[in-house]
C-alpha positions as CSV (number, residue, x, y, z in Angstrom):
1,X,158.0,26.8,145.5
2,X,160.9,24.4,145.3
3,X,161.3,20.9,146.3
4,X,160.4,19.8,149.9
5,X,162.8,17.5,151.5
6,X,161.5,15.4,154.3
7,X,163.8,13.6,157.0
8,X,163.1,10.0,158.0
9,X,165.3,7.4,160.1
10,X,165.7,3.7,158.6
11,X,167.2,0.9,160.2
12,X,170.3,-0.6,158.8
13,X,168.7,-3.5,156.8
14,X,166.2,-1.3,155.4
15,X,168.7,1.5,154.4
16,X,170.8,-1.1,152.7
17,X,168.1,-2.6,150.8
18,X,167.1,0.8,149.4
19,X,170.9,1.3,148.3
20,X,170.9,-2.0,146.8
21,X,167.7,-1.2,144.8
22,X,165.7,-3.9,146.2
23,X,163.2,-1.7,148.5
24,X,161.2,0.6,146.5
25,X,158.4,1.3,149.0
26,X,158.8,2.7,152.5
27,X,155.9,2.1,154.9
28,X,154.9,4.6,157.6
29,X,152.1,6.0,159.7
30,X,149.7,8.6,157.8
31,X,150.2,10.8,160.7
32,X,150.4,14.5,160.4
33,X,154.0,14.5,159.5
34,X,153.6,12.0,156.5
35,X,150.5,13.7,155.5
36,X,152.6,16.5,154.1
37,X,154.5,14.3,151.7
38,X,153.7,15.0,148.1
39,X,154.7,13.1,145.0
40,X,157.8,14.8,143.8
41,X,159.1,15.5,147.0
42,X,162.6,14.3,148.4
43,X,163.1,12.2,151.4
44,X,166.4,12.0,153.1
45,X,166.9,8.8,154.8
46,X,169.5,8.3,157.7
47,X,170.7,5.0,158.8
48,X,170.2,4.7,162.7
49,X,173.6,2.8,163.1
50,X,176.1,4.6,160.7
51,X,174.2,7.8,160.3
52,X,174.9,7.8,156.4
53,X,172.3,9.6,154.5
54,X,170.6,9.3,150.9
55,X,168.2,11.0,149.1
56,X,165.2,9.6,147.2
57,X,162.4,10.8,145.3
58,X,158.7,10.3,146.0
59,X,157.3,8.7,143.1
60,X,153.9,7.5,144.4
61,X,151.8,7.8,147.6
62,X,149.0,5.2,148.5
63,X,147.2,5.2,151.8
64,X,145.7,2.1,153.5
65,X,143.7,1.2,156.3
66,X,146.3,-0.6,158.1
67,X,149.3,-3.1,157.3
68,X,147.4,-5.9,156.5
69,X,145.9,-4.1,153.6
70,X,149.0,-2.6,152.4
71,X,150.8,-6.0,152.4
72,X,148.3,-7.7,150.6
73,X,148.5,-5.0,147.6
74,X,152.1,-4.7,147.2
75,X,155.1,-7.0,146.2
76,X,156.9,-8.3,149.5
77,X,160.2,-7.4,147.9
78,X,159.5,-3.8,147.3
79,X,158.6,-3.1,150.8
80,X,161.9,-4.8,152.1
81,X,161.6,-8.5,152.4
82,X,163.8,-11.2,150.7
83,X,162.1,-13.3,148.2
84,X,162.8,-16.2,150.4
85,X,161.2,-14.7,153.4
86,X,157.6,-14.6,154.8
87,X,156.1,-11.0,154.5
88,X,153.9,-10.5,157.6
89,X,152.1,-7.3,158.6
90,X,152.3,-8.1,162.1
91,X,156.3,-7.6,161.8
92,X,155.3,-3.8,161.8
93,X,154.0,-3.8,165.4
94,X,157.6,-3.5,166.4
95,X,157.4,0.2,165.1
96,X,153.9,1.0,165.8
97,X,151.1,0.2,168.1
98,X,147.6,-1.2,166.9
99,X,146.0,2.2,168.4
100,X,148.3,4.2,166.4
101,X,147.6,2.2,163.1
102,X,143.8,2.4,163.9
103,X,144.0,6.2,164.6
104,X,146.1,7.0,161.5
105,X,145.8,4.2,158.9
106,X,149.3,3.8,157.0
107,X,151.1,5.1,153.8
108,X,153.1,3.3,150.9
109,X,155.7,5.9,150.0
110,X,157.0,4.8,146.3
111,X,160.7,5.9,146.3
112,X,163.4,6.0,144.0
113,X,167.2,6.9,145.0
114,X,168.4,10.1,143.3
């Protein structure tokens, strides 16, 4: 069986951070779609503004109960914050509801651009 490619859309700031080599972890719900991701798979990210695409390889997967637990376990720069910014797990509520987070848990997807 060949490499599986997963498709995900990203906000422009996150897309640019991956290209710049700053963002090494993508955060998502651990829903049915993300449960299929395996280390060694590819993720094709699409910038929601420009529709440009890049491919990354999945190098690590770690499940967490919620974003609070994830944020306390990883470097804030690796998840897309600047060194001078405050990392706040509540920021993820712009993308996911508390009900979704409680139902699925969350996933830190370690990525490397290819």
